[in-house]
C-alpha positions as CSV (number, residue, x, y, z in Angstrom):
1,M,30.2,6.5,39.3
2,T,31.5,5.0,42.6
3,R,31.8,1.3,43.0
4,P,30.4,-0.2,46.2
5,S,32.9,-0.8,49.0
6,R,33.9,-4.4,49.7
7,P,32.9,-6.0,53.0
8,N,35.7,-6.2,55.5
9,C,35.6,-10.0,55.4
10,D,36.8,-9.8,51.8
11,N,39.9,-7.8,52.8
12,P,41.1,-9.5,56.0
13,E,43.6,-7.8,58.3
14,P,47.2,-9.1,58.3
15,S,46.7,-10.6,61.8
16,W,44.1,-13.1,60.4
17,Q,45.4,-16.7,60.8
18,R,44.8,-19.5,58.3
19,P,43.3,-22.7,59.7
20,P,46.2,-24.9,60.7
21,R,45.1,-27.9,58.6
22,V,44.7,-26.0,55.3
23,A,47.9,-25.8,53.3
24,T,49.3,-22.4,52.3
25,D,49.3,-22.0,48.5
26,D,48.3,-19.5,45.8
27,L,44.8,-21.0,45.2
28,E,42.9,-18.6,47.4
29,R,44.8,-15.6,46.1
30,A,44.1,-16.7,42.5
31,L,40.5,-17.2,43.4
32,R,40.2,-13.8,44.9
33,H,41.9,-12.0,42.0
34,C,39.8,-14.0,39.5
35,L,36.5,-13.1,41.1
36,V,37.4,-9.4,41.7
37,R,38.4,-9.0,38.1
38,R,35.2,-10.7,36.9
39,A,33.1,-8.6,39.2
40,A,34.8,-5.4,38.0
41,D,33.4,-6.1,34.5
42,Q,29.8,-6.4,35.9
43,P,27.5,-3.6,34.6
44,F,26.3,-1.0,37.1
45,A,22.8,0.4,37.7
46,G,23.2,3.7,39.6
47,D,25.7,2.9,42.4
48,Q,24.7,-0.8,42.7
49,L,26.1,-3.8,40.9
50,I,23.4,-5.5,38.8
51,A,24.4,-9.0,39.9
52,G,25.7,-8.2,43.4
53,D,29.2,-8.7,44.9
54,L,30.0,-12.0,43.2
55,A,33.5,-12.1,44.7
56,G,32.3,-11.6,48.3
57,Q,29.6,-14.3,47.9
58,A,32.0,-16.8,46.5
59,I,34.7,-16.1,49.2
60,R,32.2,-16.4,52.0
61,R,31.0,-19.7,50.6
62,A,34.6,-20.9,50.3
63,R,35.2,-20.1,54.0
64,R,32.2,-22.1,55.1
65,I,33.6,-25.0,53.1
66,R,37.0,-24.6,54.6
67,R,35.5,-24.6,58.1
68,A,33.9,-27.8,57.2
69,R,37.4,-29.0,56.1
70,V,36.2,-30.0,52.7
71,G,39.7,-29.3,51.3
72,T,41.3,-27.6,48.3
73,A,39.2,-29.4,45.6
74,A,36.0,-27.9,46.9
75,V,37.5,-24.4,46.7
76,A,38.4,-25.0,43.0
77,A,34.8,-26.1,42.4
78,V,33.6,-22.7,43.9
79,C,35.7,-20.8,41.4
80,T,34.4,-22.9,38.5
81,L,30.8,-22.4,39.5
82,A,31.2,-18.7,40.2
83,V,32.9,-18.0,36.9
84,G,30.3,-20.2,35.1
85,G,27.4,-18.3,36.7
86,L,28.8,-14.9,35.8
87,A,29.5,-16.0,32.2
88,G,25.9,-17.5,32.1
89,S,24.5,-14.0,32.8
90,Y,26.2,-12.8,29.6
91,L,24.7,-15.8,27.7
92,L,28.2,-17.3,27.0
93,P,28.9,-21.1,26.9
94,V,30.6,-22.4,30.0
95,P,32.1,-25.8,31.0
96,V,29.6,-28.1,32.7
97,P,30.8,-29.1,36.2
98,A,30.6,-32.7,37.4
99,P,27.2,-33.7,38.7
100,A,28.6,-34.5,42.2
101,V,30.0,-31.0,42.7
102,L,26.7,-29.4,41.4
103,A,24.8,-31.4,44.0
104,E,26.9,-29.9,46.8
105,M,27.1,-26.3,45.6
106,P,24.0,-24.3,44.8
107,A,24.1,-22.0,41.7
108,L,24.9,-18.4,42.3
109,S,21.9,-16.1,41.8
110,T,22.2,-13.4,39.1
111,S,19.8,-10.8,37.8
112,P,18.4,-11.5,34.3
113,T,20.2,-9.7,31.4
114,T,18.3,-7.9,28.8
115,T,19.5,-8.4,25.2
116,V,19.0,-5.5,22.8
117,T,18.8,-6.3,19.1
118,N,19.2,-3.5,16.6
119,P,16.5,-3.9,13.9
120,D,17.6,-4.0,10.2
121,P,17.4,-0.6,8.5
122,P,14.3,-0.2,6.3
123,A,14.7,-1.3,2.7
124,A,15.4,1.5,0.3
125,P,13.0,2.0,-2.6
126,R,14.2,0.2,-5.7
127,P,13.0,-0.3,-9.2
128,V,10.3,-3.0,-9.3
129,S,10.6,-4.2,-12.9
130,G,12.8,-7.2,-12.5
131,E,11.6,-8.2,-9.1
132,L,8.0,-7.9,-9.9
133,R,8.1,-10.2,-12.9
134,R,9.8,-12.9,-10.8
135,Q,7.0,-12.8,-8.2
136,P,3.9,-14.9,-8.8
137,L,0.7,-13.0,-8.3
138,A,-1.1,-14.0,-5.1
139,A,-4.6,-15.3,-5.9
140,V,-7.6,-14.4,-3.7
141,Q,-11.1,-15.7,-3.9
142,Q,-13.4,-12.7,-3.2
143,P,-13.3,-9.6,-5.6
144,P,-12.3,-6.5,-3.6
145,V,-15.0,-4.4,-5.4
146,D,-18.5,-4.7,-6.7
147,L,-18.5,-5.8,-10.4
148,V,-20.9,-6.5,-13.2
149,V,-20.5,-9.8,-15.1
150,A,-22.8,-10.0,-18.1
151,N,-26.3,-9.4,-16.7
152,E,-25.4,-9.8,-13.0
153,L,-24.2,-7.3,-10.4
154,R,-21.9,-9.1,-7.8
155,T,-21.2,-7.1,-4.7
156,A,-18.0,-7.4,-2.7
157,D,-20.0,-8.8,0.3
158,G,-21.4,-11.6,-1.8
159,Q,-24.9,-10.4,-3.0
160,L,-26.1,-11.1,-6.5
161,L,-28.4,-8.7,-8.3
162,D,-30.2,-9.4,-11.6
163,L,-29.6,-6.8,-14.3
164,T,-31.6,-8.6,-17.0
165,P,-33.5,-5.5,-18.1
166,I,-30.1,-3.9,-19.0
167,E,-28.7,-5.5,-22.2
168,R,-25.1,-4.4,-22.0
169,V,-23.5,-2.5,-19.1
170,S,-20.8,0.1,-19.9
171,T,-20.2,1.7,-16.6
172,A,-21.5,1.4,-13.0
173,S,-21.2,3.7,-10.0
174,R,-22.1,3.2,-6.3
175,V,-24.3,5.8,-4.5
176,A,-25.5,5.9,-0.9
177,D,-28.5,3.7,-1.4
178,G,-27.8,1.7,-4.5
179,W,-26.0,1.8,-7.9
180,L,-26.2,3.9,-11.0
181,V,-25.8,1.7,-14.0
182,V,-25.2,2.9,-17.6
183,G,-26.1,0.5,-20.3
184,D,-28.0,-0.3,-23.5
185,Q,-31.8,-0.7,-23.5
186,P,-33.5,-3.7,-25.0
187,M,-35.4,-1.4,-27.4
188,G,-32.3,0.6,-28.4
189,G,-30.5,3.6,-27.0
190,T,-28.5,4.1,-23.9
191,G,-30.0,4.7,-20.5
192,V,-29.2,5.3,-16.8
193,W,-30.6,2.8,-14.4
194,Y,-31.1,3.0,-10.7
195,V,-30.5,-0.4,-8.9
196,T,-31.1,-1.2,-5.3
197,T,-31.1,-4.4,-3.2
198,R,-34.8,-4.0,-2.5
199,T,-36.3,-3.7,-6.0
200,A,-35.7,-4.7,-9.6
201,P,-33.7,-2.2,-11.6
202,Q,-35.6,1.0,-12.2
203,A,-34.9,3.4,-15.0
204,I,-34.1,6.8,-13.6
205,R,-34.3,8.4,-17.0
206,V,-34.6,6.9,-20.4
207,L,-33.7,9.4,-23.2
208,P,-34.4,8.3,-26.7
209,A,-31.4,7.9,-28.9
210,V,-29.0,9.0,-26.1
211,D,-25.5,9.1,-27.7
212,A,-23.3,9.5,-24.6
213,I,-23.5,9.6,-20.8
214,A,-20.9,10.6,-18.2
215,V,-21.1,10.3,-14.4
216,D,-19.2,12.5,-12.0
217,P,-16.7,11.0,-9.5
218,A,-19.2,11.3,-6.6
219,S,-22.0,9.6,-8.7
220,T,-24.3,12.5,-7.9
221,R,-24.5,14.2,-11.4
222,I,-24.8,12.9,-14.9
223,A,-24.3,14.6,-18.3
224,W,-25.5,13.3,-21.7
225,R,-25.9,14.0,-25.3
226,S,-29.1,13.3,-27.1
227,G,-29.2,14.3,-30.7
228,A,-28.4,18.0,-31.0
229,E,-28.7,18.7,-27.3
230,V,-26.6,18.1,-24.2
231,G,-28.0,18.0,-20.7
232,V,-26.8,17.8,-17.1
233,A,-28.7,16.9,-14.0
234,T,-28.3,15.9,-10.3
235,V,-29.3,12.5,-9.1
236,V,-31.5,12.7,-5.9
237,G,-33.1,9.6,-4.5
238,G,-32.9,7.8,-7.8
239,R,-34.5,10.7,-9.7
240,L,-33.1,13.5,-11.8
241,S,-33.2,17.0,-10.4
242,G,-32.2,20.5,-11.7
243,E,-32.0,19.5,-15.3
244,Q,-30.2,21.9,-17.7
245,R,-30.0,21.6,-21.5
246,A,-28.1,23.4,-24.2
247,S,-27.4,23.0,-27.9
248,A,-24.6,20.5,-28.5
249,P,-21.4,21.4,-30.3
250,E,-20.7,19.6,-33.5
251,Q,-19.2,16.2,-32.8
252,G,-18.9,17.1,-29.1
253,R,-20.0,14.8,-26.2
254,P,-19.6,14.8,-22.5
255,V,-16.9,12.5,-21.1
256,G,-16.5,13.6,-17.4
257,F,-16.7,16.2,-14.8
258,V,-14.2,18.6,-13.3
259,G,-15.6,20.5,-10.4
260,D,-18.7,22.4,-11.7
261,A,-17.6,22.0,-15.3
262,V,-18.4,19.2,-17.8
263,L,-15.5,17.9,-19.8
264,M,-16.3,17.5,-23.4
265,A,-14.5,15.5,-26.2
266,R,-14.7,16.2,-29.9
267,D,-14.8,13.0,-32.0
268,G,-12.6,12.7,-35.0
269,G,-14.1,9.5,-36.4
270,G,-13.9,6.0,-34.9
271,D,-12.1,6.0,-31.6
272,R,-10.1,9.1,-32.5
273,V,-10.5,12.2,-30.4
274,Q,-9.7,15.6,-32.0
275,G,-9.3,17.5,-28.8
276,Y,-11.1,18.3,-25.5
277,G,-13.0,21.3,-24.2
278,V,-15.0,22.5,-21.2
279,W,-18.7,23.3,-20.8
280,W,-19.9,25.4,-17.8
281,P,-23.6,24.6,-17.4
282,S,-24.1,27.6,-15.2
283,R,-23.2,29.8,-18.3
284,G,-25.8,28.2,-20.5
285,A,-24.5,27.7,-24.1
286,V,-21.9,25.2,-24.9
287,E,-19.0,27.1,-26.5
288,P,-15.8,25.1,-25.8
289,V,-12.4,26.1,-27.0
290,W,-11.1,22.8,-28.3
291,N,-7.6,21.9,-27.1
292,E,-6.4,19.8,-30.1
293,A,-3.1,19.0,-28.5
294,T,-4.8,16.9,-25.8
295,S,-5.2,13.3,-26.9
296,A,-6.4,11.6,-23.7
297,V,-7.7,12.6,-20.2
298,Y,-7.1,10.3,-17.2
299,G,-9.2,12.1,-14.7
300,P,-9.6,15.2,-12.5
301,M,-7.5,16.3,-9.6
302,P,-9.3,17.0,-6.2
303,D,-8.8,20.8,-6.6
304,G,-11.8,21.0,-9.0
305,R,-9.8,22.9,-11.7
306,T,-7.1,20.6,-12.9
307,V,-7.2,17.4,-15.0
308,V,-4.4,14.9,-15.8
309,G,-4.1,14.0,-19.5
310,Q,-1.8,13.5,-22.4
311,V,-0.7,16.1,-24.9
312,S,1.6,16.2,-27.9
313,D,4.5,18.6,-27.8
314,A,5.9,20.5,-30.8
315,T,8.0,17.5,-31.9
316,G,5.0,15.1,-31.7
317,R,6.1,13.4,-28.5
318,S,3.4,12.3,-26.1
319,C,3.7,14.0,-22.7
320,L,1.9,13.6,-19.4
321,A,0.3,17.0,-18.5
322,L,-1.6,19.0,-16.0
323,L,-4.4,21.0,-17.7
324,D,-6.1,24.0,-16.2
325,V,-9.9,23.8,-16.7
326,L,-10.4,27.5,-15.9
327,R,-8.1,28.5,-18.8
328,D,-9.6,26.1,-21.5
329,L,-7.3,23.2,-20.6
330,F,-4.2,25.3,-20.8
331,V,-1.1,23.1,-20.3
332,E,0.5,24.0,-16.9
333,K,3.1,21.3,-16.6
334,T,4.4,18.4,-18.8
335,A,6.6,15.3,-18.4
336,C,7.7,14.0,-21.8
337,T,10.0,11.1,-21.1
338,L,7.5,8.6,-19.6
339,P,6.7,5.3,-21.3
340,L,3.0,5.9,-21.4
341,T,0.9,4.4,-24.1
342,S,-1.6,6.4,-26.2
343,D,-4.7,4.3,-25.4
344,G,-5.7,6.7,-22.5
345,R,-6.6,3.8,-20.1
346,G,-6.0,4.7,-16.5
347,A,-7.3,6.6,-13.5
348,V,-6.2,9.2,-11.0
349,S,-6.4,8.5,-7.2
350,R,-8.9,10.3,-5.1
351,D,-6.3,12.4,-3.4
352,G,-4.6,13.3,-6.7
353,R,-1.3,11.7,-5.7
354,W,-1.1,8.7,-8.1
355,L,-1.9,7.8,-11.6
356,M,-2.4,4.2,-12.7
357,A,-2.1,3.9,-16.5
358,N,-0.7,1.7,-19.3
359,G,2.9,2.0,-20.3
360,A,5.3,0.4,-22.8
361,A,7.3,-2.5,-21.3
362,D,11.0,-3.1,-21.7
363,V,11.1,-5.8,-24.3
364,R,14.6,-6.8,-23.1
365,A,13.0,-8.0,-19.8
366,T,9.6,-9.3,-20.8
367,S,7.7,-10.5,-23.8
368,E,4.7,-8.3,-22.9
369,A,4.3,-5.2,-25.0
370,Q,2.6,-3.2,-22.2
371,L,2.4,-3.2,-18.4
372,A,0.6,-1.1,-15.9
373,V,2.6,1.7,-14.4
374,L,2.2,3.7,-11.3
375,V,3.1,7.4,-11.6
376,D,3.7,9.6,-8.6
377,L,2.0,12.9,-9.6
378,A,3.6,14.8,-6.7
379,S,7.1,14.4,-8.2
380,V,6.8,13.3,-11.8
381,F,6.9,16.9,-13.2
382,D,10.2,17.5,-11.4
383,V,12.0,14.2,-11.4
384,E,10.5,12.1,-14.1
385,S,12.6,8.9,-14.0
386,A,12.2,8.4,-10.2
387,A,8.4,8.8,-10.2
388,V,7.4,5.7,-12.3
389,R,7.1,2.1,-11.1
390,E,5.9,-0.9,-13.0
391,A,2.7,-2.3,-11.5
392,G,1.8,-5.6,-13.0
393,P,-0.4,-6.7,-15.9
394,R,-1.7,-4.0,-18.3
395,L,-5.1,-2.4,-17.8
396,A,-7.6,-4.1,-20.1
397,G,-10.8,-2.6,-18.7
398,T,-12.2,-0.3,-16.0
399,T,-9.9,1.0,-13.3
400,V,-11.2,1.9,-9.8
401,W,-9.4,3.4,-6.8
402,I,-10.8,1.8,-3.6
403,D,-8.9,4.3,-1.4
404,E,-5.8,6.5,-1.6
405,G,-3.5,3.5,-1.4
406,T,-5.3,0.7,-3.3
407,V,-6.3,0.5,-7.0
408,V,-8.1,-2.3,-8.8
409,H,-8.5,-2.9,-12.5
410,A,-9.7,-5.5,-15.0
411,A,-6.6,-7.1,-16.5
412,G,-8.4,-9.4,-19.0
413,A,-11.2,-11.9,-19.4
414,G,-12.1,-13.1,-15.9
415,E,-9.2,-11.5,-14.1
416,I,-9.1,-8.6,-11.6
417,V,-5.8,-7.2,-10.2
418,E,-5.5,-5.3,-6.9
419,V,-2.4,-3.2,-6.4
420,D,-1.0,-2.0,-3.1
421,V,0.5,1.4,-3.9
422,D,2.7,1.7,-0.9
423,R,4.4,-1.6,-1.5
424,I,4.8,-0.9,-5.2
425,S,6.3,2.5,-4.6
426,N,8.8,1.1,-2.1
427,G,9.8,-1.9,-4.2
428,L,8.3,-4.5,-1.8
429,G,6.9,-7.9,-2.6
430,G,3.3,-8.9,-2.2
431,A,2.1,-5.7,-3.8
432,I,-0.2,-7.4,-6.3
433,R,-3.1,-9.7,-5.8
434,R,-5.2,-11.4,-8.5
435,T,-8.8,-12.5,-8.4
436,E,-10.0,-15.0,-10.9
437,V,-13.7,-14.4,-11.8
438,T,-15.9,-17.0,-13.5
439,A,-17.6,-15.2,-16.3
440,P,-19.2,-16.1,-19.7
441,T,-17.3,-15.4,-22.8
442,G,-18.3,-13.6,-26.0
443,P,-19.6,-10.1,-26.8
444,G,-20.9,-8.1,-23.8
445,A,-19.3,-10.5,-21.2
446,E,-16.4,-8.3,-20.2
447,L,-16.0,-7.4,-16.5
448,V,-17.1,-3.9,-15.5
449,L,-15.8,-2.7,-12.1
450,V,-18.1,-0.5,-10.1
451,D,-16.7,2.9,-9.2
452,G,-17.4,4.9,-6.1
453,V,-16.6,2.0,-3.7
454,P,-16.8,3.3,0.0
455,D,-13.4,3.5,1.8
456,R,-12.4,0.3,3.7
457,R,-11.3,2.2,6.8
């Protein structure tokens, strides 16, 4: 890069004569050397100085002053002002000249300087356990999902729907034009109800002495057990369509859907499950091969053939597992060092990436026996320890994924917790928000979160 040439007036010929009444000293030479050295440090843009030829400007002003016979003191003021203007362009502090000198000498013009600030590097992921417990949960006013409180359906946009005909709601799911609500009937038995904002709750289908009902993730199909039969049907416009029935296996009941299959559980008395099996309605008869090693199922993966559950290994340890529905819940992968509890509470995200479930807490860091944990299903079966993050209060009720990055669950009486998955997985604050819900107390008053909430995108 070539510096611009100096004007001839900045490099006078030897024959040039100094005005007779100006004393000969080293001041002008010092001034010239000072400004040339400062100008040499100026940044270049192409072949041009960004701030111009400061030395030439200052010398020319000095000559005009000398011709006016101002004297040596004015020349010193030029040097001070020139150096101060140059330093100012670099945002450095400079001595403030006397007001009288500033009034006589205009400031040197300089081009603005752009300051580039290097951003801090992104925070590395870190374990959340200690940080999370020290952060207060942020309280919000409006629940992020629809929910059922006693005999009332409260929507996220503020609507209130009366569910008085339904005595006790167990699950609720949103469909395109309303809600499917599963609950007890005043005259006994369990029924499925179709609820809209235009009419009172309408019973889609009331089966006498219905023992169990399951709804698929898309809220378009239901399966049930009634006495010695099991059935499955599609919900169309608030009505059942394409009903199929078969003889029920002993102690078997539907608990969910995986693709075209119905997931069945075999009861072992009380709340105990003695294994899981699969019913393919298209094949007619229900003849499941019971997988007795499976103790809980969290939900299906989006591939339509895999479910996430818990199994016991040969030593009796509880392991997180991927189960193949096409091979009678054959165990494909396991992760056996996770602190998951055996209650089976939890849910898999829609994209199959995350699992929110209950886990045993570190008693050395908290008095709570259990906490919610977020499990990265994409890596947990390869690197177990790095795939789990604590995620706030334990799950005490239903768990609903609003979208791929947000999960909501009931944490107790009158409390809903919303978890931001990205912030939890990266160890960032503000990952959990809590909503306090006014609700009656007593039997049947627990909060039920509505599944199938549309994406908020």
